[in-house]
N, C-alpha and C positions, 0 to 999 in steps of 0.2 A: 504494500500500500504506500503510495507516494502522496505525502501531504502537500497540498498546494502552497506555494510560497506566499507569505503574507506581504502585501504591498506596503512599502515603507518609503518615507521621504517623498521624492518627486514622483514616485509611481502612483500615489493616491489620486483618485479622481478629484478634479477641481471644479467646484460649482461657482459660477460667476453671474452677475447681473449686468447686461449690456444696455446702456441708455443711448438711444439714437434719436435726437430731437425729442418729439413727444412720445416716441415709441420706447417700449421697455420690454425686454424679454430675458428669460433665464437660459443659460447654456451649461452643459456639463462637459468638461474636457477630460478625456482619459486616453491612455495609451492603447494602441492596437496590440494584438497578441504577439506580433513580431517586433514590438518595440519595448518589451519588458526590459527594464534596466536603463532605459533612456529617461529623458526628462520631458515634462510637459512644458512646451516652449511657446514663443510667439507664433511659430508656424502653426501649431495646433489651434491657437486662437483665431488666426487669420483664415484658416481652412474652414473652421466651424462657422464663423461669421459669413464667409463666402457662400456656404451652403444654405444658410438661413436667409440671407438678404440678396444674394446675387452681386454684391459689391466685390470687385476684383481686389486681391490683396494689395496690389500696387497703388490702388486708390484709397486704401484704408488708412485712417489716422486716428490714434487713440490718445485720450487724456486720462492720466491716472495719478492722483495726488500731486499735481503740479508738474508731472513728467509727461513728455510727449513722445509717443512712438509712431513713427511715420514710415510707410513702405517697409513693412516688417521683413526681416530676413527669412527666406523660405527654405534655406539649405540646412545642412547638419550643424552649422554654427549658430543657429538661431538661439538666442539666450533663453534660459529657463525663466518661467514666469515667477516661480518662488524666489529665485535669486534676485528678481527685480522688486521683491517685496509684496507680491500678490498673495493674498490669503483666501481661504475658502469663504464664500459669501460676499466678497468685495464687489464694488460697483466700478465699472469701467465705461468711460464715455467714448462713443464712436462718432467720428466726424467725417462727413463726406458730402460732396455736392450732388445735385440732382443728376447731372450727366453721368455720375458713377453708376447709377442704376441702369441696367439694360431695358427696364420697363418703367422708368420714372413717370411717364405720362399716365400709365395705368394706376400707379400708386397715388398720383395727384387726384385722379378721378375717384379712387377709393376713399381718400380723405374727405373729398367734397361730399360724397354720398353719406359718409359717416356723420358729418356735421349736420346734413339735412335731416337724417334720421333722428338725431338727438333733438332737433327742433320739433319734429313731428311727435316724438315721445312726450315732450312738454305740452304740446297742444292736446294730445290724447288724454293726458292726466287732467287737464282743465275741463275737458268735455265730460269725463267721468265724474268729476267733482260737481258739475252742474246737474248731471243726471241724479246724483244722490240728493241734491237739494230739492229737486222736483219730487222724488220718491218720498222724501220726509215731509212733504206738504208745506213747503215754504211759499207756494204760490196757490192762488185760487184756481178753480176748475178751468175757466176759459183761458187763463194765462198758462196753465199747465199744458194744455193741448198745443198752444202756439209754441211754447218753449220746446216741447218734445219734437215738434215738426222741425224746428231749426237744429236741434241736437242730432236728429237722424241725418239731416243733410250734412252736418259736420263730420259724423262718422263715415259717411259715404265719400266725402272729399278726402279725408285722411287715408281711407283705404285705397283710393285711386292713386294718391301720391306714393304710398308704400309699394304698390304694384309697379309703378314707374321706376322706383329705385331698384326693385328686384331685376327689372329688365336691364338697367344700366350695369348692375353687378354681374349679371350673367354674360354681358357682352365684353367684360374685361378679360384680357389675355395676358396673364402674368408669365414671367420667366419661370421655367420649371424648377429653378433653384430657390425661388422666392416663396419659401414655405410659410412665412409669416403673413404675406399678402393673401395667399390662398386660404389660410386659416381664418383671417379676418373677414374675408368675403363670405365664407361659409357661416361664420357667426352672425354677420349682418343679415344674410338671407334668411337664416332660421328665425332671427328676431322679427324681421318684417313679416314673415309668414304667421308667426304667433299673434302679432298685433292685427293682421288682416282678419284672422279668425275671430278675434275679440270684437273688431268693428262689425263684422258680419253678424255675430250673435246679438250685439247690442242693437244694431239696425233692425233685425228681425223682431227683437223684443219690443222696441219702440213702435214698430209697425203694428204689432199685435195690440199694444195699449191704445194706439190711435183708433184702430178698427173697433176696439171694445168701447171706447168713448163715443165714437160715432153711432154705434148700435144703441147704446144706452140713451143717447139723446133723441133717438127715434122710437123708443119703446112706447107703446100705447097708441100710436097712430094707425088705427085699424082702417080708417077711411082715407080717401085721397085728400090732398090739400085743398081741393075746391069746395069741400064741405066742412061745416063746423056746427057745433051745437048752439042753438039759439038761446040766449040768456033768458028769454021770456017764456019759453015753453020747453017741453020735453021732446019736441019733434026736431028732425034734422032739416036744416034750411040750406038752400043753395047760397053759396057766398056771392055777394053782389060784386059785379065787375067794377 
């Protein structure tokens, strides 16, 4: 029985947090099976970031505790991260220009859609708040019907905008190495679909309430509107034109 060698020193996996503008993601650096005994170096960091973002190593620039690493060495002489003072859980800032992305236009569209969806989320919260107000009786009957009519229209408008955002997200063509962009797109599409389902359910619920109110307002009208009960007798009289 051969006991597996315990990883020591530079062999241990290194978990880091990469901050790139408004984006933030976790990475875990570890040695391959044929690299046991080597060191986790800047090369491993550059390769992992390249796989996550699609930014070429020569375009990568890092800031760490006042130190700048630029165009990292990708050969066997690449310095060890631990020798540079990096520890498990540290944050490293990545700096690059838009042209460094092979699909920077797609990323810009993704960020624009993300901002639009956040605005729609706020609008949807306000509409739900108003629906609760109507349900709790803060308005009188006639005003409730009018308010529900406008709220149903708001739900339908938000649903339409969410569907348009899904179409934009589905049209984005990310670089195959941009795992973060693809994951963010899936997250936004799933969120939009959930909100669309909520809007559809609330729109149907309000429609049912409006139909119910319309029905109740007409209960008791057995005869046509051309006839009415004469106040002076128990007979039905033709309504005067």
